[in-house]
N, C-alpha and C positions, 0 to 999 in steps of 0.2 A: 215824603215817603212814598216810593213807589209799592206798587204790587210786586207781586213775586213775579209772576209770567212778564214784568218788564226789565227784569233785573238779566241784563245782558250779560252772557261771558264772554270773555275772548278767549279762545284756544292758546295755553301758555306759548309761548315762544323761546324755546330753551336756548338761542344763543343770546336774545338779546338779556333775558334772566343773567346769564355767565355773565354777560359783561356787568351791567348793575350789581353786581355781587364784588366782582372783582377791583369794579369801582370803590365801591362802600366801605371792601376789606383796607384797601387802602389811605383810606379816610381816617379810619378805625385808626391804625396801626398807625398812621404818620402823625395823630394829632398830637399838638403842644402843649395842651394843655385839657385837664378835666371837663371844662365844658364847651371844647371841641371833641370830644372823643368821648360824652353823652352825647352831644347833639348827633352826631353819625350812628349809636347806635340806637337813638328814636327811627332815625332815618331806615335803620337797619329793619324794626317794629312796622312801619309801616310796610316797607315792599314786604316783610310776610304777608299783611293779613290780604294786599292785594293780589300775589300770589292765590293764595288759602283761598279767596274771593272766587275765584277762575275755577277751580277745584272743587270746592264744594257745592258750586254751583251744576259742573259736569256729574257729580255723581248721583246728585239730586234729580236731576234732568232723565239719569240713566236710570235710576232705580224707577223711577215713575213711568216708564216705559224702553225696558231692556231690549222690545222688539227693533226699537228705531237703529235705522244702518246709522244716521247722524253720531247718536248719543252712543252708542255700542262704539265709532271708530275712536271718539273724544274720550274715551272710558279707556279702552286698550291706551290710547296715548299717554294717559296720564298714568295709568297701572305702568309704561316704559319710564317717564321720566322725571319720576316722581325719587326713585332712589340715587338717580342722577343729583337732583336737587337737594335730596337729601344729605348726600357729596361736599355741594358747596356750605349748605349749613353747619354742618362740620368743622369745615374750615372756619366760619364765623367765629364758631363754638370754639376753638381752641385759641382765637384771639382773643375773645372774652376772660376764659379763664388766666392769658398770662396776660393781659391788660395792663398799660402802664399804671393806669390810675385806676386800679381793680378796687383799692382802697373805699375811694371815693365814690366809685360806683359800686359796691356793693352797699356803702351807705345809703346811696340816692334810691338802688332798688331793693336792697335786699337780698339776706345773705340766700332764700331758694332760690334765689334765680339761677346763679353761681352753681348751687347743687346740684341741682336739674341740668345745668350744662355738662357737668361733670360724669352723671350719671349717662345721660347722651351720648357722649363719648367713648363707653363701655361696653356699648350694642351699635355702633356703625363705624365702619372704615367701609373707604375704596373700592377694596377687594371683594365686597362682598355684591355689592352690587349688580351683579347677572345673576347673584341666588335670588335678592330684593325684589327684581323684574319678574323674575317669573314664580316666587312666591303673588306677586298681585295677579298675574294672569290667569294663575291657579283658582285663588278667591274670588274672580271674574268669573270661573270658566265653574265654579261650582254654584254661585249664585244663578247664572243663568240656567244652570240644569234644573234647580229648586224652581225658579220663575217659569219655567218654561211647560210646567207638568199641564197637564190635560186630563182630564180623570172622567169618564163617564158612571155616572152614577143617577137610578132612576131616571133616566132618556134626555140628562142635560149632562153636559160638558162643566166641569170646575176645578181650578187651581188651586194647591193645597190647603190657603190663607179660605177661600170661599167655601171649600169640604168642610172646612174644620164646623160651621154649626149644626152640620147633620150627627157629629162626635158626642154632641151633649142631648141627644133626643130623650124623652122621657120613655120612646118606643125603643125596645132592646136590640132589636130586629134593625133598625134604623140605625143608630149607634152602631151595633157591630159589621153592618155593613159598607157604611162610611168609611169606618175604621180599617175596615179588612183592606179597602180599595185604597187608601193612602196607604197602609203597609206593603199594598202589590206594588207601587211606585217603588217604592226604598228597596224593593226586591229587583225589580227588572232593574235598578240600576245601580245595584250596590256592588257589583265588583268595577265599575269607572270611579263609582265615590269614593270607595276604599282604595283604587288608585292614586285618584287626586291626593285623598289625604295622604296616602306614603310618600307621596313626591315631596309633598308640605314637609311632612316631617322630618324628611331627607334632607333636605335642601334648610332648611333652620338648624339640622344639626348641621349640615355644611359649614354654615355661616358661624358657628358657638366655637366649632371645634378651627375657624379661620382665626378667631380672634382670640383664641388661647382657652376656651371653656372645655371642659370636660362633657358637658353636656348644654342640651339650649336651655334649663331650665333658670340657673343663673342669668343668663343673657334674658331671657323670658320675664324674669321681673323687672330687670333694668328698663329694657324695653317699655313697660308700663309706668316707667318714674316711680317705680319703689324705693326709697331712702330710707326708711324707718321701720321696716319687718320684713321679715324672709322667708324663704319654705316652711323652715322647723318651728318658725311660729304659727304660719298655718295648718301645719299639720297638726300640733296643737291644740287648736281652735275648734279641725274636724272634728276631734280627739273627745270635744266638750258636748259637737252638735251629735254624737253617736252615744253617748253616757246621761247627755242630760236632755236633749230632744227628742231621738228617736223612737223610746219606750213612751213617748206621749203623742209622738204623730202615727205610729200603728196602734194605739188606741184610737185616735182621730178617723183612719181608714175602717177599721173596724164598726165605729160606729155608723159609719158613711154606710158601708154595705148593707148595715142593719136596715136603715133607712130607708134603703130603695128596694129593699125586700129580696135580693140576690142572692141564690144558696152556692153557688159554685163561680166566684167573679172571676171576670177578665181583666185586663188593662183599659177597655175601654168601658169598663162600669165605673170606675173612678173619675169619669167626665162629667157623672151625674153625682146632684148632691143630694136632691130631693123626687119623692119618686111622683110627684106630679109636673114635676119639670125645674134645671134652676130658673133662677131669677135672670129675666131680661130685657132688656132697654123697650119703654113702650111708645119707638116710635124712629123715625130714620133720622139721616143724619142730619138734617135739619131740625129735628128737635132736639135731639144732645147736644147741638151748639146751639140753640136758644136756651137750653134751661143751662147749658155750663158757665153762658154768658151770665144769668141770674145766678149760678151759684157763685161765681167769682167777682158777681158785685156786692155779695153781703159779706164774703170771707175779708176781704180787705181793699182798699183803696187803689192797694199798688197791682193787685191780682182784676181789680173789675178794666184800669186800663189797659193793661198786657193784653187781657184775652181781647179786649175790645179792637185792640192794634192788630194780634194775628188774625181775628177774623176780617177784619175789614183790608186787611193788605193781602188775602188771600195766601198764611202764609201757615197752612197744613193740606196737605193731601191725604185724603182720611182713607176712601171705602176702596176694596179689593176690589180687581179688573185683571182682565186680560195680559200679561204682560209684566204685570207690576212685579218688582221684588219682591219676596216674603219680609215678615218680618215688621219692626215698627222701629222709628228711631229719632232723634233730635240732635239738629245741628247746628251750626254757628256759622253764619255770613257777614263776616267783618265790615266791609267797605258799605254796609248796612244799616251798622249794629243791630241785626234781630237777629231769632234763631228762626227755624223751620221744624215745622213737624209733619213726620211721615208716619202713615200707618196702613191697615187692610184690614178695614171694620169688614165686620162680617155676622151680624147680628146677635150678636153672644156678650153677656156682661164686658168681655174685655174691652169692648168698643167706649165704654165709658172709665175704663181702668186706663184706654189709650187719654183719654179728656183729662185726665189726674196725673201719671205716674207721667209722660212726656211731657204735660205740661209743666212739670217740676220741675226737670232737665230745664226747658225753656225759661222759665219765669229763673232759675239760680242766673241763666248764663245771659235773662237782661238784666238783673241785677247787678253785674258785676263786668257790662260793654263799656263801661269807662276807665278798664283798667289800659294803661296805655302800652303795659307789657301783655302780647298775646298767654303767652305763659301761665300769666295770672289769673286769667278771668274762667277760667275754670279747672276744678282741683283734679289728683289722678282719678282712676274710674270707681273705686269705689267708694269715693267719697262723693263723688257725680250722685250715686243710687241714692245715695243719703235723702236725697233734694225731692228726687222722682217717689220713692218710696214711702218718705212720710209725704208726700203730697198727696197718696192714697189716703190715709186715713187722717189724715186734717180736713178733706174734706167730705168726713162720713156722715155729719148732721146734716147735708143734702140731697142723698143719695134718696130720697124720697122722690126727688125732682124726675129724676129717670126713670126709677123700677116703681111707685104707687106702690099698689098694694103687695108688692114683692122684695119691699124694702128690707123689711128684717130676714129674709131669708139671701138679700144679697148680704149686708153687714154680714151676719155668719160663716156663708161660703168666703167673702174677700179674708176674712180674716184666719177662717181654716186653711184656706189654701195657701195662705202668703206664709204661713205655720209650715205645711207639709210639703211648697216647696224647697224648703231649707235642705233635707235629705239628699234631694237629684240633687240642690250643685251643688252639693259638697262628693256627690258621686260624679259628675263630671270633673273635677275638681281635682280626685284623687285618681282619677280614668291619664287626666292629660300628665298628672306627675310619670305613670309608668310609664306613660309613652314615650316624651320625652327622656326618661332613663332609660328605655328600652328601645331604640330606636330603628333597630333590625327587625323587629316583632315582624311578623307577616298580620295581614285584612285579619286573620280567621283567629290568630293571638290573640290581636285587636281585641276584636267582639268577644273573644272566650272572656279577656278578663274586664271585660266593661259589663259582662254577665254577672262575673263574680263580685265585682265592687258593688252592683245594683242590688245584689239579693243581703249583701249586708246593710243597706241606708233603708233600701225598699224591697222588706222578704215578700213583699204582698204583691208582688207584680207577678201575674202569669200571662203568657204570650201564645195559650192555645191556637193555632189556625193560622199564625205568623211568624213562620220561622226564620225570618231574618231579623226579626224583633228576640224569637227565644234565644236564638244563637248570640245576641248582644249587639244587635245592628240600630240601637236606640240612638245613639250617639250620634248616627247619620244626618238629625234631624237640625242639628244645633249649630247653627253656622258660625256660633263665635270658636267652637274645636275648630274652623276651617280657617276662619280670619281673626282672630285675637286668643291667642293659648294664655292660658291662664286667670283671663278678664272672669271668665263665671263666677268663681266665689267673690268678687267682690258685689253678687245682688245679694249673694247669703250676707256677707260682714250690713252690709247697707240693711237688708231685713231686720235687723237683729238690734239696730243703733233707731229705725222706722218704727221700731215696737217700741221704745224708748220714748221716742216721740210721742208714739199714741197713747200711751199707759199716764205722761206725765198730759195730754191733752185733754181727757177727759175728767181731770182735777183741777185745771186750770186753764181757758183755751186761751186768753190773750194775753197771760204769760207766755205760754209757748209758742203761740204763732210771732210775738218779737224775737223769743230764741232761733227759731226757724229763718226769720229773715236776716237776722243777724250773721246766720254759719251761711247764705245763700249769698250774702254781699262779702263775705271771707274772700269769696272766689277759688285762689288754687293757690294764693298766697303762701300756703302753707303744707310741709308734708301731711300725710293722712293723718298719723296718731297725735303730729302735736294741731294740726285741727281738730280733731277732738276735744283737747285738753282745752282751746280755747274757744269752742262751744259748749264746755261743761257737759260731752257725753263720755258716757262711760267705754272704756277699752275694751272692745271684744275679745282680745287675745289673750285677757287676765282671766285666771282661771276661773269660775264659777259665774261669769257673767252673764253668758247664756242660760245658766239657768234661773236667775237674778230675774231678768226680762222677762223670760218668758212666763214666770208662776202666772202674775196679775193676768194673763189672756185666757186662762184657764175659769176663769171664776167670772169673764169680761159674757167668754162662749155660753157657760151656764144661763147668765143670767139674760142672752134675747131670746124672747116669747116666738118659739116657731108655731 
């Protein structure tokens, strides 16, 4: 097993890839028997893995150092050729659907592979390649702008991620100054970021209309592989959140402000949960890694072995630094059958959340690594987030390792924050539906609509002193809005299901852990709703589900000794 830095990538050669696709397509189409056609399909899977490995390694290295000229050029190159490779995939997908031995292949690989193939054809055609290339370029441009932030604060220069720790300071003046410094960056880049998003919306709308859709909404759902739920079901789910959760979150926000003793709270005050400061990890990155290893050793044999592998082979890049892309993610490197975790540690409790959330993603990817079909290794994104968010709660009993005397504060904040997050996630989703249903809206109109929706779900937020946010520009901070339309609701769906795991875990840990591992091992073999049925989880689209799952959390929060 190689260490990450030894995993060398090769800049993909488009002409060579085209030849490989053409040869495999001919072999598949002209196969004289099921066995021969199945053999060609397995070759196709291996080719997919090879290309994906190179793409993934380029993307990782670029996100680690966006200032590196080589990584910039390689990222720009794959942004350019990925739609062309999608076109080649499209040809193979058509062949798969019309395969001579489809019946036998479907029996061998399962019907979901063919359902996904049919959905993928609904959101791609060669005629939209120019638009897809430009979309990739613009998403990378947005990432570069955010990563380039150099913000002066109290005599030093920080990135947006590094500035984050000051926004949770118990000192209100520090909290305010840091938050206003962050806001000033978005004020300064408001027009530039707004123009990038405007181009993205118009390009995606053009793609959708070229493929025969009224707007991008339906196409966006298909592009996320959603085969068993639709915008109408999501709208009903959002209505559940507004009716059954928002009154509770409003109460939690009021209790929070009372605890920290602020008479006229502004947006940055909600970053603080306790007057004497939020729970923070009691050590640096090495301290966190050492204690995460103890935690995963105690949790299970599987997690012990896996975390050791991730750490020993340098498969985590965790600390915030100059030129590093914002945010955090887990990705999978097919050739080596291992995941990689990327994040920006900044000294807050979020650093520990990374070691549970992204580790949950990574653990699932590792549990499903032996699926020969790449599409089956991970489910659609809303199901992926169940693994990550549930791991955050399944590790609650070990939080004392990181927070010591602040453990109870962390347990409260983590649970309350997870509940309070859901209305924000729903706000982003409702905003995106409106944007793509009204693609000719101006930047100012988009911002005004976001503020309107935000006031509906998060009526407590006031932005005095930060006009860019007061007029509705908060969404510009959310990279998912740019790179992954309609993805953000997945976090909220998964959060509800993670609460279900949490409720069950407090009753019977051993039984719940087995249920969790079983879910991880199912990978992406089934669509979302079917996966929930297989894993014996509730359906969040069904009326009353949110109310039923959230109810036990109210008494749990009251039970924490603060």
